[in-house]
NUVEXFI-296805 format. One record per residue (C-alpha): residue number from 1; x, y, z. Coordinates in steps of 0.2 Angstrom, whole numbers, m for minus. Example, Ala and Ser with C-alpha at 12.3 -4.5 7.8 and 13.67 -1.06 7.14 Angstrom:
+-----+-------+-------+-------+
!  nr !    px !    py !    pz !
+-----+-------+-------+-------+
!   1 !    62 !   m22 !    39 !
!   2 !    68 !    m5 !    36 !
+-----+-------+-------+-------+
! end
This chain:
+-----+-------+-------+-------+
!  nr !    px !    py !    pz !
+-----+-------+-------+-------+
!   1 !   633 !  m608 !  m868 !
!   2 !   639 !  m608 !  m885 !
!   3 !   642 !  m591 !  m890 !
!   4 !   659 !  m583 !  m895 !
!   5 !   662 !  m565 !  m888 !
!   6 !   674 !  m555 !  m899 !
!   7 !   675 !  m538 !  m891 !
!   8 !   676 !  m530 !  m874 !
!   9 !   660 !  m521 !  m879 !
!  10 !   651 !  m537 !  m881 !
!  11 !   659 !  m544 !  m865 !
!  12 !   653 !  m528 !  m856 !
!  13 !   635 !  m530 !  m862 !
!  14 !   635 !  m548 !  m857 !
!  15 !   642 !  m543 !  m840 !
!  16 !   628 !  m530 !  m838 !
!  17 !   615 !  m544 !  m843 !
!  18 !   622 !  m555 !  m829 !
!  19 !   619 !  m540 !  m816 !
!  20 !   602 !  m538 !  m823 !
!  21 !   598 !  m556 !  m821 !
!  22 !   605 !  m556 !  m803 !
!  23 !   594 !  m541 !  m798 !
!  24 !   579 !  m550 !  m806 !
!  25 !   582 !  m566 !  m796 !
!  26 !   588 !  m576 !  m811 !
!  27 !   603 !  m583 !  m801 !
!  28 !   607 !  m599 !  m812 !
!  29 !   607 !  m589 !  m828 !
!  30 !   618 !  m575 !  m820 !
!  31 !   630 !  m588 !  m814 !
!  32 !   631 !  m596 !  m831 !
!  33 !   635 !  m580 !  m839 !
!  34 !   648 !  m576 !  m826 !
!  35 !   656 !  m593 !  m828 !
!  36 !   657 !  m590 !  m847 !
!  37 !   665 !  m572 !  m844 !
!  38 !   678 !  m580 !  m833 !
!  39 !   683 !  m592 !  m846 !
!  40 !   685 !  m578 !  m858 !
!  41 !   695 !  m567 !  m846 !
!  42 !   698 !  m573 !  m829 !
!  43 !   708 !  m557 !  m825 !
!  44 !   693 !  m546 !  m822 !
!  45 !   689 !  m545 !  m803 !
!  46 !   671 !  m539 !  m807 !
!  47 !   667 !  m556 !  m815 !
!  48 !   673 !  m565 !  m800 !
!  49 !   662 !  m554 !  m789 !
!  50 !   647 !  m556 !  m799 !
!  51 !   649 !  m575 !  m800 !
!  52 !   651 !  m575 !  m781 !
!  53 !   635 !  m565 !  m779 !
!  54 !   626 !  m577 !  m789 !
!  55 !   632 !  m592 !  m779 !
!  56 !   629 !  m583 !  m763 !
!  57 !   611 !  m580 !  m769 !
!  58 !   609 !  m599 !  m772 !
!  59 !   617 !  m604 !  m755 !
!  60 !   634 !  m610 !  m762 !
!  61 !   643 !  m600 !  m749 !
!  62 !   660 !  m610 !  m750 !
!  63 !   661 !  m607 !  m769 !
!  64 !   656 !  m589 !  m766 !
!  65 !   670 !  m586 !  m753 !
!  66 !   683 !  m594 !  m765 !
!  67 !   678 !  m583 !  m779 !
!  68 !   679 !  m568 !  m769 !
!  69 !   696 !  m573 !  m763 !
!  70 !   701 !  m573 !  m781 !
!  71 !   693 !  m556 !  m784 !
!  72 !   703 !  m549 !  m769 !
!  73 !   719 !  m556 !  m776 !
!  74 !   716 !  m547 !  m792 !
!  75 !   712 !  m531 !  m783 !
!  76 !   717 !  m531 !  m765 !
!  77 !   709 !  m514 !  m762 !
!  78 !   692 !  m517 !  m768 !
!  79 !   681 !  m515 !  m753 !
!  80 !   666 !  m523 !  m762 !
!  81 !   674 !  m540 !  m764 !
!  82 !   681 !  m539 !  m746 !
!  83 !   664 !  m534 !  m739 !
!  84 !   655 !  m548 !  m749 !
!  85 !   667 !  m561 !  m742 !
!  86 !   664 !  m555 !  m725 !
!  87 !   645 !  m556 !  m727 !
!  88 !   648 !  m574 !  m734 !
!  89 !   658 !  m579 !  m719 !
!  90 !   645 !  m572 !  m708 !
!  91 !   632 !  m582 !  m716 !
!  92 !   643 !  m598 !  m714 !
!  93 !   643 !  m594 !  m696 !
!  94 !   661 !  m589 !  m696 !
!  95 !   659 !  m573 !  m686 !
!  96 !   677 !  m569 !  m681 !
!  97 !   683 !  m571 !  m699 !
!  98 !   668 !  m561 !  m706 !
!  99 !   671 !  m547 !  m694 !
! 100 !   689 !  m546 !  m699 !
! 101 !   684 !  m545 !  m717 !
! 102 !   671 !  m531 !  m713 !
! 103 !   684 !  m521 !  m704 !
! 104 !   696 !  m523 !  m718 !
! 105 !   683 !  m518 !  m731 !
! 106 !   679 !  m503 !  m720 !
! 107 !   697 !  m497 !  m720 !
! 108 !   698 !  m500 !  m739 !
! 109 !   682 !  m490 !  m742 !
! 110 !   687 !  m475 !  m731 !
! 111 !   701 !  m471 !  m744 !
! 112 !   689 !  m464 !  m757 !
! 113 !   675 !  m452 !  m754 !
! 114 !   664 !  m461 !  m767 !
! 115 !   664 !  m476 !  m755 !
! 116 !   654 !  m467 !  m742 !
! 117 !   639 !  m478 !  m745 !
! 118 !   649 !  m493 !  m743 !
! 119 !   657 !  m487 !  m726 !
! 120 !   639 !  m484 !  m720 !
! 121 !   634 !  m501 !  m725 !
! 122 !   648 !  m509 !  m716 !
! 123 !   645 !  m499 !  m701 !
! 124 !   627 !  m505 !  m701 !
! 125 !   633 !  m523 !  m702 !
! 126 !   645 !  m521 !  m688 !
! 127 !   632 !  m513 !  m677 !
! 128 !   620 !  m527 !  m681 !
! 129 !   633 !  m539 !  m675 !
! 130 !   635 !  m529 !  m659 !
! 131 !   616 !  m530 !  m656 !
! 132 !   617 !  m548 !  m658 !
! 133 !   631 !  m550 !  m645 !
! 134 !   644 !  m556 !  m658 !
! 135 !   655 !  m541 !  m654 !
! 136 !   656 !  m528 !  m641 !
! 137 !   657 !  m510 !  m649 !
! 138 !   659 !  m502 !  m633 !
! 139 !   676 !  m510 !  m631 !
! 140 !   690 !  m498 !  m638 !
! 141 !   697 !  m512 !  m650 !
! 142 !   680 !  m514 !  m658 !
! 143 !   676 !  m495 !  m659 !
! 144 !   667 !  m490 !  m675 !
! 145 !   674 !  m475 !  m685 !
+-----+-------+-------+-------+
! end
C-alpha cells in the first residue's frame, strides 16, 4: 500500500473502511489496511483489534491472539479485546485459557452500563461452553452473573 495518511481524520476514514471490508468478507484487504494503520500509529488499540479480527476470519489464530494481547496492553480494561482473545483461544482448542479470558472480559464489561450487550454475549458463550461440557455452570465457582 503506497499512500501517505496526513491527518487523524484520514486515518479514521481508512479505519472505517477496514471495518466495512471486514463486514463484507474482504478479509485480506481489511488486514492490509489495518497493518498500514499500525505502521502509522501502533498506539491505537482499535487498529490491533481490527487487524486481529481480520486474522481470525482468515484462520490466523496465533497471530490474532498476539495482536489482541498488544491491544490489551494498550487498554487493559477494553472488554472487546479480551473477549475476542478468549474466543480466539477457544477456537484454538484452549478451553481453560479461553474461559479465563471470557470471565475477565465479563468482569471488565460489567463496569459500564453501555456494555450490557457485551455482557450478554459473554454469558451466551459461557452457557454454550457449559452445554458442551467444557465447564459446569452449576458449580459455584463457575456461576454466571
